[in-house]
Every structure is written in C-alpha cells, then in structure tokens.
VEXBAMI-822007 format. One line per field, with one value per atom (N, C-alpha, C): residue number from 1; atom name; y, z negated, x negated; residue in one letter. Coordinates in nm, 4 decimals, decimal comma. Layout:
nr c(NUM	...) .
atom c(CA	...) .
c2 c(Y	...) .
c3 c(Z	...) .
c1 c(X	...) .
rest c(a	...) .
***
This chain:
nr c(1	1	1	2	2	2	3	3	3	4	4	4	5	5	5	6	6	6	7	7	7	8	8	8	9	9	9	10	10	10	11	11	11	12	12	12	13	13	13	14	14	14	15	15	15	16	16	16	17	17	17	18	18	18	19	19	19	20	20	20	21	21	21	22	22	22	23	23	23	24	24	24	25	25	25	26	26	26	27	27	27	28	28	28	29	29	29	30	30	30	31	31	31	32	32	32	33	33	33	34	34	34	35	35	35	36	36	36	37	37	37	38	38	38	39	39	39	40	40	40	41	41	41	42	42	42	43	43	43	44	44	44	45	45	45	46	46	46	47	47	47	48	48	48	49	49	49	50	50	50	51	51	51	52	52	52	53	53	53	54	54	54	55	55	55	56	56	56	57	57	57	58	58	58	59	59	59	60	60	60	61	61	61	62	62	62	63	63	63	64	64	64	65	65	65	66	66	66	67	67	67	68	68	68	69	69	69	70	70	70	71	71	71	72	72	72	73	73	73	74	74	74	75	75	75	76	76	76	77	77	77	78	78	78	79	79	79	80	80	80	81	81	81	82	82	82	83	83	83	84	84	84	85	85	85	86	86	86	87	87	87	88	88	88	89	89	89	90	90	90	91	91	91	92	92	92	93	93	93	94	94	94	95	95	95	96	96	96	97	97	97	98	98	98	99	99	99	100	100	100	101	101	101	102	102	102	103	103	103	104	104	104	105	105	105	106	106	106	107	107	107	108	108	108	109	109	109	110	110	110	111	111	111	112	112	112	113	113	113	114	114	114	115	115	115	116	116	116	117	117	117) .
atom c(N	CA	C	N	CA	C	N	CA	C	N	CA	C	N	CA	C	N	CA	C	N	CA	C	N	CA	C	N	CA	C	N	CA	C	N	CA	C	N	CA	C	N	CA	C	N	CA	C	N	CA	C	N	CA	C	N	CA	C	N	CA	C	N	CA	C	N	CA	C	N	CA	C	N	CA	C	N	CA	C	N	CA	C	N	CA	C	N	CA	C	N	CA	C	N	CA	C	N	CA	C	N	CA	C	N	CA	C	N	CA	C	N	CA	C	N	CA	C	N	CA	C	N	CA	C	N	CA	C	N	CA	C	N	CA	C	N	CA	C	N	CA	C	N	CA	C	N	CA	C	N	CA	C	N	CA	C	N	CA	C	N	CA	C	N	CA	C	N	CA	C	N	CA	C	N	CA	C	N	CA	C	N	CA	C	N	CA	C	N	CA	C	N	CA	C	N	CA	C	N	CA	C	N	CA	C	N	CA	C	N	CA	C	N	CA	C	N	CA	C	N	CA	C	N	CA	C	N	CA	C	N	CA	C	N	CA	C	N	CA	C	N	CA	C	N	CA	C	N	CA	C	N	CA	C	N	CA	C	N	CA	C	N	CA	C	N	CA	C	N	CA	C	N	CA	C	N	CA	C	N	CA	C	N	CA	C	N	CA	C	N	CA	C	N	CA	C	N	CA	C	N	CA	C	N	CA	C	N	CA	C	N	CA	C	N	CA	C	N	CA	C	N	CA	C	N	CA	C	N	CA	C	N	CA	C	N	CA	C	N	CA	C	N	CA	C	N	CA	C	N	CA	C	N	CA	C	N	CA	C	N	CA	C	N	CA	C	N	CA	C	N	CA	C	N	CA	C	N	CA	C	N	CA	C	N	CA	C	N	CA	C	N	CA	C	N	CA	C	N	CA	C	N	CA	C	N	CA	C) .
c2 c(-1,9441	-1,8880	-1,9448	-1,8998	-1,9532	-2,0341	-2,1565	-2,1608	-2,2384	-2,1940	-2,2480	-2,3407	-2,4476	-2,5208	-2,5707	-2,5315	-2,5738	-2,6690	-2,7547	-2,8826	-2,8843	-2,9597	-3,0196	-2,9497	-2,8791	-2,8093	-2,9041	-2,8621	-2,9651	-2,9341	-2,9709	-2,9949	-2,9837	-2,9368	-2,9881	-2,9015	-2,9871	-2,9512	-2,8566	-2,7394	-2,6697	-2,7671	-2,6907	-2,7826	-2,8611	-2,9130	-3,0281	-2,9618	-3,0339	-2,9821	-3,0376	-2,9091	-2,9535	-2,8838	-2,9685	-2,8913	-2,8738	-2,8014	-2,7270	-2,7888	-2,8085	-2,8151	-2,7477	-2,6681	-2,5787	-2,5888	-2,6427	-2,7009	-2,5957	-2,6049	-2,4375	-2,4950	-2,4805	-2,5183	-2,4104	-2,4788	-2,4226	-2,4360	-2,3161	-2,3620	-2,2138	-2,2977	-2,2467	-2,0925	-2,1252	-2,0628	-1,9283	-1,9414	-1,8039	-1,6863	-1,7598	-1,5909	-1,5964	-1,4762	-1,3823	-1,4913	-1,4704	-1,5102	-1,5555	-1,6369	-1,6753	-1,6945	-1,7121	-1,6616	-1,7599	-1,7236	-1,7891	-1,6610	-1,6582	-1,5463	-1,6262	-1,5810	-1,5762	-1,5204	-1,5377	-1,5004	-1,5785	-1,5074	-1,5784	-1,5245	-1,5018	-1,5184	-1,3648	-1,2564	-1,1319	-1,0563	-1,1004	-1,0484	-0,9859	-0,9794	-0,9059	-1,0309	-1,0623	-1,1217	-1,0958	-1,1609	-1,1177	-1,1928	-1,1585	-1,1836	-1,2466	-1,4639	-1,4814	-1,5064	-1,5052	-1,5830	-1,5848	-1,5637	-1,5719	-1,6229	-1,7117	-1,7549	-1,7509	-1,6900	-1,6432	-1,7508	-1,7477	-1,7562	-1,8643	-1,8398	-1,8554	-1,9853	-1,9653	-1,9919	-1,9575	-1,7693	-1,6819	-1,6999	-1,6815	-1,6560	-1,4933	-1,5183	-1,3980	-1,4399	-1,3691	-1,4084	-1,3199	-1,2378	-1,1245	-1,0987	-1,2347	-1,1769	-1,2725	-1,2124	-1,2377	-1,3140	-1,3544	-1,4559	-1,6085	-1,6088	-1,7500	-1,7809	-1,6693	-1,7256	-1,8124	-1,9084	-2,0409	-2,1283	-2,1035	-2,2051	-2,3068	-2,1599	-2,2206	-2,2092	-2,2920	-2,3072	-2,3057	-2,2015	-2,1580	-2,2936	-2,3390	-2,4451	-2,4352	-2,4655	-2,4792	-2,5715	-2,6670	-2,7849	-2,7440	-2,6550	-2,5766	-2,7556	-2,8406	-2,9185	-2,9685	-3,0213	-3,0435	-2,9315	-2,7928	-2,7263	-2,7133	-2,7169	-2,7507	-2,6061	-2,5056	-2,4818	-2,5306	-2,5462	-2,5343	-2,5579	-2,5264	-2,5106	-2,5292	-2,6019	-2,6549	-2,5390	-2,6003	-2,5123	-2,6066	-2,5684	-2,6365	-2,6433	-2,6195	-2,5417	-2,4871	-2,4894	-2,4472	-2,3657	-2,3058	-2,1645	-2,1566	-2,1329	-2,1109	-1,9972	-1,8766	-1,7756	-1,7625	-1,8992	-1,9850	-1,9872	-2,0393	-2,0368	-1,9361	-2,0165	-1,9217	-2,0255	-1,9654	-2,0591	-1,9213	-2,0535	-2,0031	-2,0775	-1,9386	-1,9361	-1,8928	-1,9087	-1,9522	-1,8389	-1,7681	-1,7177	-1,6843	-1,5240	-1,4789	-1,4042	-1,3654	-1,2415	-1,1456	-1,0088	-0,9507	-0,9842	-0,9469	-0,9881	-0,9241	-1,0024	-0,9243	-0,8873	-0,7878	-0,7265	-0,7102	-0,7792	-0,8752	-0,9524	-0,9983	-1,1069	-1,2587	-1,4043	-1,4860	-1,5899	-1,6271	-1,6681	-1,8773	-1,8828	-2,0419	-2,0821	-2,1930	-2,1881	-2,1679	-2,2336	-2,2028	-2,3456	-2,2861	-2,4547	-2,4514	-2,4865	-2,3598	-2,4555	-2,3838	-2,4634	-2,4044	-2,5377	-2,5001	-2,5676	-2,4747	-2,4848	-2,4617	-2,5968	-2,6478	-2,7642	-2,7550	-2,8058	-2,9374) .
c3 c(-0,9501	-1,0866	-1,1884	-1,2641	-1,3823	-1,4828	-1,5249	-1,6540	-1,7911	-1,8662	-2,0166	-2,1294	-2,0915	-2,1896	-2,3040	-2,4603	-2,5244	-2,6388	-2,7062	-2,7858	-2,8479	-2,9587	-3,1084	-3,2241	-3,2424	-3,3674	-3,4547	-3,5852	-3,6991	-3,8148	-3,9028	-4,0388	-4,1262	-4,1312	-4,2248	-4,3459	-4,4568	-4,6079	-4,5598	-4,6239	-4,6921	-4,7084	-4,5979	-4,5687	-4,4163	-4,4241	-4,3026	-4,1845	-4,0591	-3,9379	-3,8181	-3,7007	-3,6032	-3,4306	-3,3687	-3,2280	-3,1289	-3,1356	-3,0324	-2,8204	-2,8116	-2,6633	-2,5422	-2,4269	-2,3442	-2,1823	-2,1340	-2,0639	-1,9525	-1,8275	-1,7368	-1,6208	-1,5247	-1,3824	-1,3225	-1,2207	-1,1197	-1,1983	-1,0731	-1,1425	-1,2927	-1,3299	-1,4952	-1,5248	-1,3496	-1,3274	-1,2572	-1,2128	-1,1478	-1,2529	-1,3842	-1,4908	-1,4930	-1,5346	-1,5551	-1,7258	-1,7723	-1,9027	-1,9751	-2,1078	-2,1521	-2,3099	-2,3329	-2,5148	-2,5845	-2,7309	-2,7800	-2,8800	-2,8855	-2,9465	-3,0587	-3,2055	-3,2176	-3,3241	-3,4003	-3,4126	-3,5222	-3,6675	-3,8060	-3,8466	-3,9722	-3,9805	-3,9975	-3,9411	-3,9283	-3,9191	-3,8398	-3,8125	-3,5912	-3,5926	-3,4703	-3,3856	-3,2005	-3,2042	-3,1993	-3,2215	-3,2696	-3,1494	-3,1109	-3,0551	-3,1673	-3,1468	-3,2056	-3,1738	-3,0520	-2,9785	-2,8348	-2,7731	-2,6238	-2,5704	-2,4598	-2,4020	-2,2535	-2,1911	-2,0477	-1,9372	-1,8367	-1,7641	-1,7056	-1,7961	-1,8202	-1,9782	-2,0287	-2,2021	-2,3160	-2,2802	-2,3907	-2,4527	-2,5729	-2,7339	-2,7867	-2,8255	-2,8939	-3,0119	-3,1643	-3,1924	-3,3202	-3,2752	-3,3093	-3,4249	-3,4795	-3,6587	-3,6855	-3,8290	-3,9144	-3,9847	-4,0390	-4,1163	-4,0410	-3,9128	-3,8477	-3,8435	-3,8107	-3,7896	-3,8564	-3,8135	-3,8474	-3,9148	-3,8945	-3,8765	-3,7384	-3,7475	-3,5490	-3,4279	-3,3049	-3,2147	-3,0663	-3,0227	-2,9096	-2,7896	-2,6538	-2,5638	-2,4498	-2,3676	-2,2323	-2,1261	-2,0433	-1,9781	-1,8185	-1,7452	-1,6456	-1,4939	-1,5773	-1,4595	-1,4891	-1,6271	-1,6718	-1,6723	-1,6414	-1,6729	-1,7741	-1,9301	-1,9332	-2,1105	-2,2269	-2,3209	-2,4410	-2,5185	-2,6970	-2,7449	-2,9235	-3,0559	-3,1228	-3,1668	-3,2867	-3,4351	-3,5014	-3,6195	-3,7142	-3,8143	-3,9388	-4,0678	-4,1481	-4,3410	-4,3065	-4,3056	-4,2074	-4,3815	-4,3893	-4,4563	-4,4280	-4,5711	-4,5417	-4,4568	-4,4616	-4,4045	-4,2543	-4,1991	-4,0332	-3,9871	-4,0895	-4,0577	-3,9823	-3,8736	-3,6848	-3,5800	-3,4743	-3,3289	-3,2767	-3,2131	-3,1542	-2,9694	-2,9393	-2,7815	-2,7348	-2,5686	-2,4939	-2,3701	-2,3292	-2,2346	-2,1940	-2,0438	-1,9750	-2,1091	-2,0505	-2,1150	-1,9718	-2,0101	-2,0652	-2,0053	-2,0656	-2,0635	-1,9107	-1,8911	-1,7874	-1,7723	-1,6515	-1,6683	-1,5663	-1,6793	-1,7671	-1,7606	-1,8564	-1,9271	-1,9531	-1,8999	-1,8825	-2,0336	-2,1096	-2,2316	-2,2229	-2,2821	-2,2597	-2,4138	-2,4030	-2,5831	-2,6944	-2,7149	-2,7987	-2,8938	-3,0031	-3,0930	-3,2614	-3,3286	-3,4407	-3,5422	-3,6042	-3,7148	-3,8247	-3,9167	-4,0926	-4,1951	-4,2383	-4,3248	-4,4793	-4,5475	-4,6473	-4,7591	-4,8928	-4,9764	-4,9747) .
c1 c(-0,0176	-0,0854	-0,1221	-0,1727	-0,3708	-0,2359	-0,2520	-0,1450	-0,2394	-0,2353	-0,3630	-0,2960	-0,2758	-0,2403	-0,3358	-0,3093	-0,3404	-0,2941	-0,3924	-0,3121	-0,4482	-0,4422	-0,5440	-0,4950	-0,4011	-0,3598	-0,3369	-0,2301	-0,1864	-0,2279	-0,1915	-0,1818	-0,3151	-0,4197	-0,5335	-0,5220	-0,6657	-0,6667	-0,7264	-0,7480	-0,8888	-1,0224	-1,1028	-1,2424	-1,2198	-1,0702	-1,1112	-1,1285	-1,1699	-1,1722	-1,0579	-1,0726	-1,0137	-1,0602	-1,0158	-1,1124	-1,0280	-0,9615	-0,8379	-0,9240	-0,8412	-0,8573	-0,7788	-0,8072	-0,7365	-0,7676	-0,6357	-0,6589	-0,6436	-0,7087	-0,7149	-0,6525	-0,5560	-0,5032	-0,6067	-0,6435	-0,7389	-0,8450	-0,9665	-1,0995	-1,1269	-1,0907	-1,2125	-1,3355	-1,3747	-1,5110	-1,4701	-1,3792	-1,3260	-1,3174	-1,3054	-1,2848	-1,4349	-1,4998	-1,6120	-1,5727	-1,5339	-1,5124	-1,3605	-1,3276	-1,2683	-1,2974	-1,1622	-1,1380	-1,0203	-1,0788	-1,0149	-0,8583	-0,7704	-0,6697	-0,5812	-0,5484	-0,4457	-0,3646	-0,2376	-0,1170	-0,1118	-0,1441	-0,1038	0,0979	0,0996	0,2883	0,2651	0,3473	0,3717	0,2728	0,1589	-0,0100	0,0217	-0,0283	-0,0694	-0,2048	-0,2111	-0,2582	-0,4093	-0,5422	-0,6585	-0,7268	-0,8316	-0,9615	-1,0098	-1,0278	-1,1368	-1,2636	-1,2855	-1,4310	-1,3775	-1,5037	-1,5380	-1,6586	-1,6208	-1,7776	-1,7355	-1,8501	-1,8613	-1,8854	-1,8906	-1,9390	-2,0342	-2,1707	-2,2542	-2,2678	-2,1988	-2,2186	-2,2442	-2,2650	-2,2646	-2,1258	-2,1379	-2,0330	-2,0792	-1,9500	-1,9635	-1,8144	-1,8178	-1,7560	-1,7245	-1,5518	-1,4841	-1,4696	-1,3589	-1,3914	-1,5079	-1,5490	-1,6714	-1,6386	-1,5144	-1,4866	-1,4987	-1,5351	-1,5736	-1,6413	-1,6778	-1,8750	-1,9487	-2,0450	-2,0836	-1,9951	-1,8766	-1,7745	-1,6981	-1,6854	-1,5829	-1,7296	-1,7129	-1,7390	-1,6365	-1,7149	-1,6474	-1,7185	-1,7126	-1,7426	-1,6680	-1,7017	-1,6275	-1,7503	-1,6322	-1,6666	-1,6060	-1,6796	-1,7091	-1,6478	-1,6626	-1,6104	-1,5143	-1,4628	-1,3149	-1,1612	-1,2515	-1,1897	-1,0919	-1,2144	-1,1056	-1,2466	-1,1531	-1,2073	-1,1882	-1,3189	-1,3132	-1,3233	-1,2743	-1,2326	-1,2391	-1,4007	-1,4367	-1,4513	-1,3112	-1,3644	-1,3605	-1,4680	-1,5297	-1,5028	-1,4999	-1,4879	-1,3172	-1,2397	-1,0743	-1,0653	-1,0053	-0,9715	-0,7551	-0,7076	-0,5621	-0,5267	-0,6590	-0,6500	-0,6576	-0,7171	-0,7082	-0,5833	-0,4549	-0,3753	-0,2576	-0,2438	-0,1606	-0,1764	-0,0962	-0,0963	-0,2335	-0,2937	-0,3833	-0,3787	-0,4162	-0,4136	-0,5594	-0,5393	-0,6249	-0,6232	-0,6785	-0,6508	-0,7886	-0,8091	-0,9237	-0,9084	-1,0718	-1,1379	-1,2135	-1,1236	-1,0898	-0,9061	-0,8571	-0,7252	-0,6372	-0,5812	-0,5076	-0,3888	-0,3371	-0,2221	-0,1729	-0,0535	0,0287	-0,0739	-0,0940	-0,1988	-0,1361	-0,1372	-0,1324	-0,1396	-0,0618	-0,0828	-0,0022	-0,0400	0,0040	0,0745	0,1436	0,2286	0,1923	0,0467	-0,0563	-0,0261	-0,0882	-0,1155	-0,1020	0,0002	-0,0316	-0,1697	-0,2253	-0,2239	-0,2388	-0,1911	-0,1752	-0,2820	-0,3479	-0,4580	-0,3993	-0,3654	-0,3250	-0,2925	-0,2942	-0,3224	-0,1523) .
rest c(q	q	q	v	v	v	q	q	q	f	f	f	v	v	v	e	e	e	s	s	s	g	g	g	g	g	g	g	g	g	l	l	l	v	v	v	q	q	q	p	p	p	g	g	g	g	g	g	s	s	s	l	l	l	r	r	r	l	l	l	s	s	s	c	c	c	a	a	a	v	v	v	s	s	s	g	g	g	n	n	n	i	i	i	n	n	n	t	t	t	f	f	f	v	v	v	a	a	a	m	m	m	a	a	a	w	w	w	y	y	y	r	r	r	q	q	q	a	a	a	p	p	p	g	g	g	k	k	k	q	q	q	r	r	r	e	e	e	l	l	l	v	v	v	a	a	a	v	v	v	i	i	i	n	n	n	r	r	r	g	g	g	g	g	g	g	g	g	t	t	t	r	r	r	y	y	y	d	d	d	v	v	v	d	d	d	s	s	s	v	v	v	k	k	k	g	g	g	r	r	r	f	f	f	t	t	t	i	i	i	s	s	s	r	r	r	d	d	d	n	n	n	i	i	i	k	k	k	n	n	n	t	t	t	m	m	m	y	y	y	l	l	l	q	q	q	m	m	m	n	n	n	s	s	s	l	l	l	k	k	k	p	p	p	e	e	e	d	d	d	t	t	t	a	a	a	v	v	v	y	y	y	y	y	y	c	c	c	s	s	s	v	v	v	w	w	w	p	p	p	p	p	p	l	l	l	d	d	d	p	p	p	n	n	n	v	v	v	w	w	w	g	g	g	q	q	q	g	g	g	t	t	t	q	q	q	v	v	v	t	t	t	v	v	v	s	s	s	s	s	s) .
***
C-alpha cells in the first residue's frame, strides 16, 4: 500500500518561509494528481493545492495564491510545498495525499506548521 511521509514543518514567525516535503513510497506517477491538505485546530481538513502528473497546478485556498507553490519531482517520488509570507492563519497540520482522494484515503502523519511571533 502506498505511504506518504511529510516533513519540513516547524515554528516560524509571520512573514517567514517553510518548504514542506512529501516522500511517496512507490512510483508517484501511479497517481494522476497529488495534493496538499491542511487541518487547522477545530476545523475540517481542507484541500490546499493540487499538482497533476504533467505539472499542472491548482490552488483551492484563495489566501495562499501567490504565496504557496506546489511542485513535484517524479524521479525522487517527492512532492513539495514552498510556503512564503506565512501568516498565523496558515497554522495547521499539513498532509499530502492523492487527488482525488481514495476511498478509503491514505494519509501520512502530517507535519505541524505553526506561524507565531
């Protein structure tokens, strides 16, 4: 079964940057598209960004457009999320997975991002 391992989270001040990584066990090209999701405290998990096999991208959260960049390395079986100009409202646990979600979906352990001064 495919597994996802997220890393790169941490505590950062507002305006700072982080780069999240998602290591995929197996061939990332198996999936038509991959995605980053996030879940803030007390809120439901939401879709943040999608990248398809060919590198096409889509950002589903308006507030991250222009600040976040999703990318993938099909040889390293790794996906990334570059996050710049971070805001306190970006605080969440970030997960990577496939898009659209499997039934049942497969989730990694997530990586905590905390934006605070």
